[in-house]
PDB file with SEQRES, HELIX, SHEET and CRYST1 records, atoms N, CA, C and O in Angstrom:
SEQRES   1 A   67  UNK UNK UNK UNK UNK UNK UNK UNK UNK UNK UNK UNK UNK          
SEQRES   2 A   67  UNK UNK UNK UNK UNK UNK UNK UNK UNK UNK UNK UNK UNK          
SEQRES   3 A   67  UNK UNK UNK UNK UNK UNK UNK UNK UNK UNK UNK UNK UNK          
SEQRES   4 A   67  UNK UNK UNK UNK UNK UNK UNK UNK UNK UNK UNK UNK UNK          
SEQRES   5 A   67  UNK UNK UNK UNK UNK UNK UNK UNK UNK UNK UNK UNK UNK          
SEQRES   6 A   67  UNK UNK                                                      
HELIX    1 AA1 UNK A    3  UNK A   26  1                                  24    
HELIX    2 AA2 UNK A   31  UNK A   65  1                                  35    
CRYST1    1.000    1.000    1.000  90.00  90.00  90.00 P 1           1          
ATOM      1  N   UNK A   1      20.919  84.111  91.440  1.00  0.00           N  
ATOM      2  CA  UNK A   1      21.577  85.088  90.578  1.00  0.00           C  
ATOM      3  C   UNK A   1      21.097  84.861  89.136  1.00  0.00           C  
ATOM      4  O   UNK A   1      21.055  83.742  88.624  1.00  0.00           O  
ATOM      5  N   UNK A   2      20.747  85.967  88.530  1.00  0.00           N  
ATOM      6  CA  UNK A   2      20.376  85.783  87.108  1.00  0.00           C  
ATOM      7  C   UNK A   2      21.555  86.280  86.178  1.00  0.00           C  
ATOM      8  O   UNK A   2      22.595  86.738  86.652  1.00  0.00           O  
ATOM      9  N   UNK A   3      21.335  86.164  84.890  1.00  0.00           N  
ATOM     10  CA  UNK A   3      22.351  86.511  83.929  1.00  0.00           C  
ATOM     11  C   UNK A   3      22.865  87.915  84.052  1.00  0.00           C  
ATOM     12  O   UNK A   3      24.072  88.135  83.950  1.00  0.00           O  
ATOM     13  N   UNK A   4      21.993  88.876  84.267  1.00  0.00           N  
ATOM     14  CA  UNK A   4      22.350  90.270  84.363  1.00  0.00           C  
ATOM     15  C   UNK A   4      23.145  90.526  85.580  1.00  0.00           C  
ATOM     16  O   UNK A   4      24.031  91.379  85.535  1.00  0.00           O  
ATOM     17  N   UNK A   5      22.902  89.847  86.697  1.00  0.00           N  
ATOM     18  CA  UNK A   5      23.748  89.989  87.883  1.00  0.00           C  
ATOM     19  C   UNK A   5      25.181  89.502  87.665  1.00  0.00           C  
ATOM     20  O   UNK A   5      26.149  90.087  88.151  1.00  0.00           O  
ATOM     21  N   UNK A   6      25.267  88.404  86.914  1.00  0.00           N  
ATOM     22  CA  UNK A   6      26.555  87.790  86.617  1.00  0.00           C  
ATOM     23  C   UNK A   6      27.318  88.705  85.650  1.00  0.00           C  
ATOM     24  O   UNK A   6      28.522  88.892  85.824  1.00  0.00           O  
ATOM     25  N   UNK A   7      26.666  89.271  84.651  1.00  0.00           N  
ATOM     26  CA  UNK A   7      27.334  90.198  83.705  1.00  0.00           C  
ATOM     27  C   UNK A   7      27.815  91.424  84.541  1.00  0.00           C  
ATOM     28  O   UNK A   7      28.950  91.854  84.334  1.00  0.00           O  
ATOM     29  N   UNK A   8      27.084  91.956  85.391  1.00  0.00           N  
ATOM     30  CA  UNK A   8      27.497  93.119  86.197  1.00  0.00           C  
ATOM     31  C   UNK A   8      28.726  92.755  87.007  1.00  0.00           C  
ATOM     32  O   UNK A   8      29.672  93.540  87.068  1.00  0.00           O  
ATOM     33  N   UNK A   9      28.735  91.608  87.618  1.00  0.00           N  
ATOM     34  CA  UNK A   9      29.900  91.196  88.491  1.00  0.00           C  
ATOM     35  C   UNK A   9      31.148  91.033  87.650  1.00  0.00           C  
ATOM     36  O   UNK A   9      32.245  91.427  88.048  1.00  0.00           O  
ATOM     37  N   UNK A  10      30.952  90.415  86.419  1.00  0.00           N  
ATOM     38  CA  UNK A  10      32.151  90.205  85.565  1.00  0.00           C  
ATOM     39  C   UNK A  10      32.603  91.538  85.065  1.00  0.00           C  
ATOM     40  O   UNK A  10      33.815  91.739  85.003  1.00  0.00           O  
ATOM     41  N   UNK A  11      31.766  92.471  84.702  1.00  0.00           N  
ATOM     42  CA  UNK A  11      32.216  93.787  84.269  1.00  0.00           C  
ATOM     43  C   UNK A  11      32.929  94.491  85.406  1.00  0.00           C  
ATOM     44  O   UNK A  11      33.951  95.123  85.138  1.00  0.00           O  
ATOM     45  N   UNK A  12      32.483  94.437  86.650  1.00  0.00           N  
ATOM     46  CA  UNK A  12      33.161  95.163  87.735  1.00  0.00           C  
ATOM     47  C   UNK A  12      34.498  94.485  87.969  1.00  0.00           C  
ATOM     48  O   UNK A  12      35.493  95.178  88.177  1.00  0.00           O  
ATOM     49  N   UNK A  13      34.567  93.159  87.946  1.00  0.00           N  
ATOM     50  CA  UNK A  13      35.816  92.473  88.102  1.00  0.00           C  
ATOM     51  C   UNK A  13      36.806  92.827  86.970  1.00  0.00           C  
ATOM     52  O   UNK A  13      37.987  93.021  87.259  1.00  0.00           O  
ATOM     53  N   UNK A  14      36.386  92.916  85.731  1.00  0.00           N  
ATOM     54  CA  UNK A  14      37.217  93.326  84.628  1.00  0.00           C  
ATOM     55  C   UNK A  14      37.767  94.632  84.788  1.00  0.00           C  
ATOM     56  O   UNK A  14      38.936  94.855  84.474  1.00  0.00           O  
ATOM     57  N   UNK A  15      36.942  95.597  85.297  1.00  0.00           N  
ATOM     58  CA  UNK A  15      37.424  96.972  85.580  1.00  0.00           C  
ATOM     59  C   UNK A  15      38.542  96.929  86.647  1.00  0.00           C  
ATOM     60  O   UNK A  15      39.585  97.564  86.490  1.00  0.00           O  
ATOM     61  N   UNK A  16      38.306  96.181  87.711  1.00  0.00           N  
ATOM     62  CA  UNK A  16      39.263  96.146  88.858  1.00  0.00           C  
ATOM     63  C   UNK A  16      40.637  95.461  88.351  1.00  0.00           C  
ATOM     64  O   UNK A  16      41.724  95.904  88.722  1.00  0.00           O  
ATOM     65  N   UNK A  17      40.532  94.438  87.544  1.00  0.00           N  
ATOM     66  CA  UNK A  17      41.797  93.739  87.082  1.00  0.00           C  
ATOM     67  C   UNK A  17      42.488  94.701  86.136  1.00  0.00           C  
ATOM     68  O   UNK A  17      43.714  94.798  86.194  1.00  0.00           O  
ATOM     69  N   UNK A  18      41.794  95.415  85.275  1.00  0.00           N  
ATOM     70  CA  UNK A  18      42.374  96.339  84.273  1.00  0.00           C  
ATOM     71  C   UNK A  18      43.029  97.476  85.061  1.00  0.00           C  
ATOM     72  O   UNK A  18      44.141  97.872  84.711  1.00  0.00           O  
ATOM     73  N   UNK A  19      42.413  98.008  86.082  1.00  0.00           N  
ATOM     74  CA  UNK A  19      42.928  99.073  86.865  1.00  0.00           C  
ATOM     75  C   UNK A  19      44.249  98.625  87.529  1.00  0.00           C  
ATOM     76  O   UNK A  19      45.232  99.364  87.486  1.00  0.00           O  
ATOM     77  N   UNK A  20      44.283  97.423  88.144  1.00  0.00           N  
ATOM     78  CA  UNK A  20      45.440  96.896  88.690  1.00  0.00           C  
ATOM     79  C   UNK A  20      46.596  96.791  87.767  1.00  0.00           C  
ATOM     80  O   UNK A  20      47.719  97.188  88.080  1.00  0.00           O  
ATOM     81  N   UNK A  21      46.298  96.238  86.594  1.00  0.00           N  
ATOM     82  CA  UNK A  21      47.328  96.042  85.556  1.00  0.00           C  
ATOM     83  C   UNK A  21      47.937  97.414  85.087  1.00  0.00           C  
ATOM     84  O   UNK A  21      49.141  97.586  84.894  1.00  0.00           O  
ATOM     85  N   UNK A  22      46.993  98.340  84.932  1.00  0.00           N  
ATOM     86  CA  UNK A  22      47.422  99.674  84.483  1.00  0.00           C  
ATOM     87  C   UNK A  22      48.233 100.451  85.531  1.00  0.00           C  
ATOM     88  O   UNK A  22      49.133 101.214  85.181  1.00  0.00           O  
ATOM     89  N   UNK A  23      47.903 100.248  86.837  1.00  0.00           N  
ATOM     90  CA  UNK A  23      48.742 100.805  87.914  1.00  0.00           C  
ATOM     91  C   UNK A  23      50.060 100.164  87.918  1.00  0.00           C  
ATOM     92  O   UNK A  23      51.083 100.824  88.101  1.00  0.00           O  
ATOM     93  N   UNK A  24      50.068  98.938  87.728  1.00  0.00           N  
ATOM     94  CA  UNK A  24      51.407  98.211  87.777  1.00  0.00           C  
ATOM     95  C   UNK A  24      52.335  98.700  86.599  1.00  0.00           C  
ATOM     96  O   UNK A  24      53.551  98.835  86.733  1.00  0.00           O  
ATOM     97  N   UNK A  25      51.664  98.947  85.459  1.00  0.00           N  
ATOM     98  CA  UNK A  25      52.479  99.484  84.300  1.00  0.00           C  
ATOM     99  C   UNK A  25      53.031 100.902  84.585  1.00  0.00           C  
ATOM    100  O   UNK A  25      54.083 101.257  84.053  1.00  0.00           O  
ATOM    101  N   UNK A  26      52.368 101.690  85.384  1.00  0.00           N  
ATOM    102  CA  UNK A  26      52.757 103.006  85.692  1.00  0.00           C  
ATOM    103  C   UNK A  26      54.121 103.059  86.353  1.00  0.00           C  
ATOM    104  O   UNK A  26      54.856 104.031  86.181  1.00  0.00           O  
ATOM    105  N   UNK A  27      54.479 101.992  87.132  1.00  0.00           N  
ATOM    106  CA  UNK A  27      55.732 101.964  87.845  1.00  0.00           C  
ATOM    107  C   UNK A  27      56.850 101.334  87.028  1.00  0.00           C  
ATOM    108  O   UNK A  27      57.967 101.256  87.540  1.00  0.00           O  
ATOM    109  N   UNK A  28      56.654 100.916  85.897  1.00  0.00           N  
ATOM    110  CA  UNK A  28      57.672 100.484  84.958  1.00  0.00           C  
ATOM    111  C   UNK A  28      58.161 101.604  84.132  1.00  0.00           C  
ATOM    112  O   UNK A  28      57.411 102.551  83.898  1.00  0.00           O  
ATOM    113  N   UNK A  29      59.406 101.561  83.656  1.00  0.00           N  
ATOM    114  CA  UNK A  29      60.020 102.641  83.013  1.00  0.00           C  
ATOM    115  C   UNK A  29      60.068 102.279  81.541  1.00  0.00           C  
ATOM    116  O   UNK A  29      59.931 101.107  81.192  1.00  0.00           O  
ATOM    117  N   UNK A  30      60.264 103.282  80.651  1.00  0.00           N  
ATOM    118  CA  UNK A  30      60.461 103.150  79.289  1.00  0.00           C  
ATOM    119  C   UNK A  30      59.195 103.423  78.446  1.00  0.00           C  
ATOM    120  O   UNK A  30      58.082 103.316  78.961  1.00  0.00           O  
ATOM    121  N   UNK A  31      59.355 103.769  77.175  1.00  0.00           N  
ATOM    122  CA  UNK A  31      58.259 104.276  76.377  1.00  0.00           C  
ATOM    123  C   UNK A  31      57.252 103.111  76.150  1.00  0.00           C  
ATOM    124  O   UNK A  31      56.052 103.379  76.077  1.00  0.00           O  
ATOM    125  N   UNK A  32      57.687 101.844  76.037  1.00  0.00           N  
ATOM    126  CA  UNK A  32      56.705 100.803  75.872  1.00  0.00           C  
ATOM    127  C   UNK A  32      55.803 100.599  77.007  1.00  0.00           C  
ATOM    128  O   UNK A  32      54.619 100.333  76.801  1.00  0.00           O  
ATOM    129  N   UNK A  33      56.296 100.710  78.240  1.00  0.00           N  
ATOM    130  CA  UNK A  33      55.555 100.624  79.498  1.00  0.00           C  
ATOM    131  C   UNK A  33      54.568 101.786  79.556  1.00  0.00           C  
ATOM    132  O   UNK A  33      53.411 101.584  79.925  1.00  0.00           O  
ATOM    133  N   UNK A  34      54.997 102.995  79.202  1.00  0.00           N  
ATOM    134  CA  UNK A  34      54.079 104.059  79.213  1.00  0.00           C  
ATOM    135  C   UNK A  34      52.978 103.955  78.193  1.00  0.00           C  
ATOM    136  O   UNK A  34      51.859 104.401  78.448  1.00  0.00           O  
ATOM    137  N   UNK A  35      53.263 103.377  77.040  1.00  0.00           N  
ATOM    138  CA  UNK A  35      52.276 103.208  76.040  1.00  0.00           C  
ATOM    139  C   UNK A  35      51.234 102.137  76.514  1.00  0.00           C  
ATOM    140  O   UNK A  35      50.022 102.308  76.380  1.00  0.00           O  
ATOM    141  N   UNK A  36      51.792 101.022  77.078  1.00  0.00           N  
ATOM    142  CA  UNK A  36      50.894  99.970  77.563  1.00  0.00           C  
ATOM    143  C   UNK A  36      50.030 100.454  78.722  1.00  0.00           C  
ATOM    144  O   UNK A  36      48.859 100.086  78.824  1.00  0.00           O  
ATOM    145  N   UNK A  37      50.578 101.238  79.551  1.00  0.00           N  
ATOM    146  CA  UNK A  37      49.797 101.811  80.631  1.00  0.00           C  
ATOM    147  C   UNK A  37      48.604 102.650  80.115  1.00  0.00           C  
ATOM    148  O   UNK A  37      47.475 102.542  80.594  1.00  0.00           O  
ATOM    149  N   UNK A  38      48.927 103.496  79.102  1.00  0.00           N  
ATOM    150  CA  UNK A  38      47.934 104.360  78.479  1.00  0.00           C  
ATOM    151  C   UNK A  38      46.821 103.510  77.880  1.00  0.00           C  
ATOM    152  O   UNK A  38      45.642 103.820  78.053  1.00  0.00           O  
ATOM    153  N   UNK A  39      47.184 102.443  77.179  1.00  0.00           N  
ATOM    154  CA  UNK A  39      46.183 101.607  76.580  1.00  0.00           C  
ATOM    155  C   UNK A  39      45.345 100.911  77.628  1.00  0.00           C  
ATOM    156  O   UNK A  39      44.131 100.811  77.451  1.00  0.00           O  
ATOM    157  N   UNK A  40      45.935 100.418  78.724  1.00  0.00           N  
ATOM    158  CA  UNK A  40      45.162  99.772  79.772  1.00  0.00           C  
ATOM    159  C   UNK A  40      44.170 100.749  80.424  1.00  0.00           C  
ATOM    160  O   UNK A  40      43.030 100.398  80.731  1.00  0.00           O  
ATOM    161  N   UNK A  41      44.656 102.013  80.626  1.00  0.00           N  
ATOM    162  CA  UNK A  41      43.742 102.943  81.217  1.00  0.00           C  
ATOM    163  C   UNK A  41      42.612 103.325  80.356  1.00  0.00           C  
ATOM    164  O   UNK A  41      41.535 103.607  80.880  1.00  0.00           O  
ATOM    165  N   UNK A  42      42.772 103.361  79.009  1.00  0.00           N  
ATOM    166  CA  UNK A  42      41.702 103.633  78.012  1.00  0.00           C  
ATOM    167  C   UNK A  42      40.749 102.420  78.030  1.00  0.00           C  
ATOM    168  O   UNK A  42      39.529 102.570  77.957  1.00  0.00           O  
ATOM    169  N   UNK A  43      41.338 101.223  78.130  1.00  0.00           N  
ATOM    170  CA  UNK A  43      40.462 100.068  78.253  1.00  0.00           C  
ATOM    171  C   UNK A  43      39.640 100.005  79.527  1.00  0.00           C  
ATOM    172  O   UNK A  43      38.512  99.512  79.559  1.00  0.00           O  
ATOM    173  N   UNK A  44      40.273 100.540  80.596  1.00  0.00           N  
ATOM    174  CA  UNK A  44      39.559 100.576  81.880  1.00  0.00           C  
ATOM    175  C   UNK A  44      38.326 101.553  81.768  1.00  0.00           C  
ATOM    176  O   UNK A  44      37.249 101.279  82.299  1.00  0.00           O  
ATOM    177  N   UNK A  45      38.531 102.645  81.087  1.00  0.00           N  
ATOM    178  CA  UNK A  45      37.474 103.590  80.947  1.00  0.00           C  
ATOM    179  C   UNK A  45      36.308 103.041  80.127  1.00  0.00           C  
ATOM    180  O   UNK A  45      35.138 103.281  80.426  1.00  0.00           O  
ATOM    181  N   UNK A  46      36.682 102.276  79.053  1.00  0.00           N  
ATOM    182  CA  UNK A  46      35.650 101.598  78.304  1.00  0.00           C  
ATOM    183  C   UNK A  46      34.913 100.532  79.048  1.00  0.00           C  
ATOM    184  O   UNK A  46      33.692 100.416  78.940  1.00  0.00           O  
ATOM    185  N   UNK A  47      35.652  99.742  79.812  1.00  0.00           N  
ATOM    186  CA  UNK A  47      35.038  98.796  80.714  1.00  0.00           C  
ATOM    187  C   UNK A  47      34.150  99.352  81.746  1.00  0.00           C  
ATOM    188  O   UNK A  47      33.102  98.790  82.062  1.00  0.00           O  
ATOM    189  N   UNK A  48      34.594 100.549  82.320  1.00  0.00           N  
ATOM    190  CA  UNK A  48      33.743 101.222  83.302  1.00  0.00           C  
ATOM    191  C   UNK A  48      32.451 101.711  82.659  1.00  0.00           C  
ATOM    192  O   UNK A  48      31.406 101.709  83.310  1.00  0.00           O  
ATOM    193  N   UNK A  49      32.492 102.099  81.492  1.00  0.00           N  
ATOM    194  CA  UNK A  49      31.231 102.645  80.717  1.00  0.00           C  
ATOM    195  C   UNK A  49      30.371 101.414  80.566  1.00  0.00           C  
ATOM    196  O   UNK A  49      29.166 101.524  80.792  1.00  0.00           O  
ATOM    197  N   UNK A  50      30.874 100.263  80.208  1.00  0.00           N  
ATOM    198  CA  UNK A  50      30.046  99.111  80.031  1.00  0.00           C  
ATOM    199  C   UNK A  50      29.406  98.723  81.349  1.00  0.00           C  
ATOM    200  O   UNK A  50      28.216  98.416  81.423  1.00  0.00           O  
ATOM    201  N   UNK A  51      30.264  98.747  82.431  1.00  0.00           N  
ATOM    202  CA  UNK A  51      29.680  98.386  83.723  1.00  0.00           C  
ATOM    203  C   UNK A  51      28.577  99.370  84.207  1.00  0.00           C  
ATOM    204  O   UNK A  51      27.572  98.942  84.773  1.00  0.00           O  
ATOM    205  N   UNK A  52      28.764 100.598  83.994  1.00  0.00           N  
ATOM    206  CA  UNK A  52      27.754 101.628  84.286  1.00  0.00           C  
ATOM    207  C   UNK A  52      26.476 101.358  83.524  1.00  0.00           C  
ATOM    208  O   UNK A  52      25.389 101.336  84.101  1.00  0.00           O  
ATOM    209  N   UNK A  53      26.608 101.156  82.246  1.00  0.00           N  
ATOM    210  CA  UNK A  53      25.441 100.854  81.412  1.00  0.00           C  
ATOM    211  C   UNK A  53      24.677  99.602  81.899  1.00  0.00           C  
ATOM    212  O   UNK A  53      23.448  99.582  81.960  1.00  0.00           O  
ATOM    213  N   UNK A  54      25.456  98.568  82.239  1.00  0.00           N  
ATOM    214  CA  UNK A  54      24.822  97.304  82.753  1.00  0.00           C  
ATOM    215  C   UNK A  54      24.133  97.593  84.109  1.00  0.00           C  
ATOM    216  O   UNK A  54      23.036  97.095  84.361  1.00  0.00           O  
ATOM    217  N   UNK A  55      24.765  98.383  84.960  1.00  0.00           N  
ATOM    218  CA  UNK A  55      24.125  98.722  86.301  1.00  0.00           C  
ATOM    219  C   UNK A  55      22.859  99.571  86.049  1.00  0.00           C  
ATOM    220  O   UNK A  55      21.805  99.295  86.622  1.00  0.00           O  
ATOM    221  N   UNK A  56      22.959 100.516  85.263  1.00  0.00           N  
ATOM    222  CA  UNK A  56      21.658 101.310  84.998  1.00  0.00           C  
ATOM    223  C   UNK A  56      20.609 100.467  84.393  1.00  0.00           C  
ATOM    224  O   UNK A  56      19.443 100.587  84.770  1.00  0.00           O  
ATOM    225  N   UNK A  57      20.961  99.586  83.442  1.00  0.00           N  
ATOM    226  CA  UNK A  57      19.981  98.718  82.893  1.00  0.00           C  
ATOM    227  C   UNK A  57      19.394  97.771  83.891  1.00  0.00           C  
ATOM    228  O   UNK A  57      18.184  97.546  83.909  1.00  0.00           O  
ATOM    229  N   UNK A  58      20.202  97.234  84.689  1.00  0.00           N  
ATOM    230  CA  UNK A  58      19.812  96.386  85.767  1.00  0.00           C  
ATOM    231  C   UNK A  58      18.882  96.940  86.719  1.00  0.00           C  
ATOM    232  O   UNK A  58      17.883  96.326  87.094  1.00  0.00           O  
ATOM    233  N   UNK A  59      19.234  98.224  87.159  1.00  0.00           N  
ATOM    234  CA  UNK A  59      18.259  98.910  88.032  1.00  0.00           C  
ATOM    235  C   UNK A  59      16.982  99.204  87.417  1.00  0.00           C  
ATOM    236  O   UNK A  59      15.940  99.081  88.061  1.00  0.00           O  
ATOM    237  N   UNK A  60      17.000  99.613  86.120  1.00  0.00           N  
ATOM    238  CA  UNK A  60      15.736  99.909  85.464  1.00  0.00           C  
ATOM    239  C   UNK A  60      14.927  98.631  85.297  1.00  0.00           C  
ATOM    240  O   UNK A  60      13.715  98.636  85.511  1.00  0.00           O  
ATOM    241  N   UNK A  61      15.567  97.561  84.925  1.00  0.00           N  
ATOM    242  CA  UNK A  61      14.854  96.319  84.742  1.00  0.00           C  
ATOM    243  C   UNK A  61      14.176  95.823  85.939  1.00  0.00           C  
ATOM    244  O   UNK A  61      13.045  95.338  85.889  1.00  0.00           O  
ATOM    245  N   UNK A  62      14.905  95.949  87.095  1.00  0.00           N  
ATOM    246  CA  UNK A  62      14.381  95.413  88.351  1.00  0.00           C  
ATOM    247  C   UNK A  62      13.329  96.296  88.874  1.00  0.00           C  
ATOM    248  O   UNK A  62      12.438  95.791  89.558  1.00  0.00           O  
ATOM    249  N   UNK A  63      13.330  97.598  88.623  1.00  0.00           N  
ATOM    250  CA  UNK A  63      12.305  98.539  89.016  1.00  0.00           C  
ATOM    251  C   UNK A  63      10.999  98.417  88.145  1.00  0.00           C  
ATOM    252  O   UNK A  63       9.890  98.694  88.603  1.00  0.00           O  
ATOM    253  N   UNK A  64      11.193  98.011  86.944  1.00  0.00           N  
ATOM    254  CA  UNK A  64       9.932  97.922  86.072  1.00  0.00           C  
ATOM    255  C   UNK A  64       9.403  96.542  86.068  1.00  0.00           C  
ATOM    256  O   UNK A  64       8.195  96.373  85.905  1.00  0.00           O  
ATOM    257  N   UNK A  65      10.220  95.522  86.236  1.00  0.00           N  
ATOM    258  CA  UNK A  65       9.760  94.127  86.141  1.00  0.00           C  
ATOM    259  C   UNK A  65       9.742  93.374  87.464  1.00  0.00           C  
ATOM    260  O   UNK A  65       9.418  92.187  87.497  1.00  0.00           O  
ATOM    261  N   UNK A  66      10.100  94.078  88.598  1.00  0.00           N  
ATOM    262  CA  UNK A  66      10.060  93.493  89.877  1.00  0.00           C  
ATOM    263  C   UNK A  66      11.290  92.603  90.115  1.00  0.00           C  
ATOM    264  O   UNK A  66      11.851  92.033  89.179  1.00  0.00           O  
ATOM    265  N   UNK A  67      11.674  92.503  91.321  1.00  0.00           N  
ATOM    266  CA  UNK A  67      12.858  91.714  91.617  1.00  0.00           C  
ATOM    267  C   UNK A  67      12.668  90.914  92.858  1.00  0.00           C  
ATOM    268  O   UNK A  67      13.570  90.182  93.265  1.00  0.00           O  
TER     269      UNK A  67                                                      
END                                                                             
């Protein structure tokens, strides 16, 4: 495994953990829980964007430089 593969795996794991935490917050009541859930879901979207960029870069890199 090279560094790019590790970064992709970490990014995907971060997305999954953030999704789980965000879903858990959805079932709590109160305005603070709602705010925290919203922040976690925004963070998830950001982490997903990072993961997609890493995946696209990894695919490009392996197709042009051989794997």
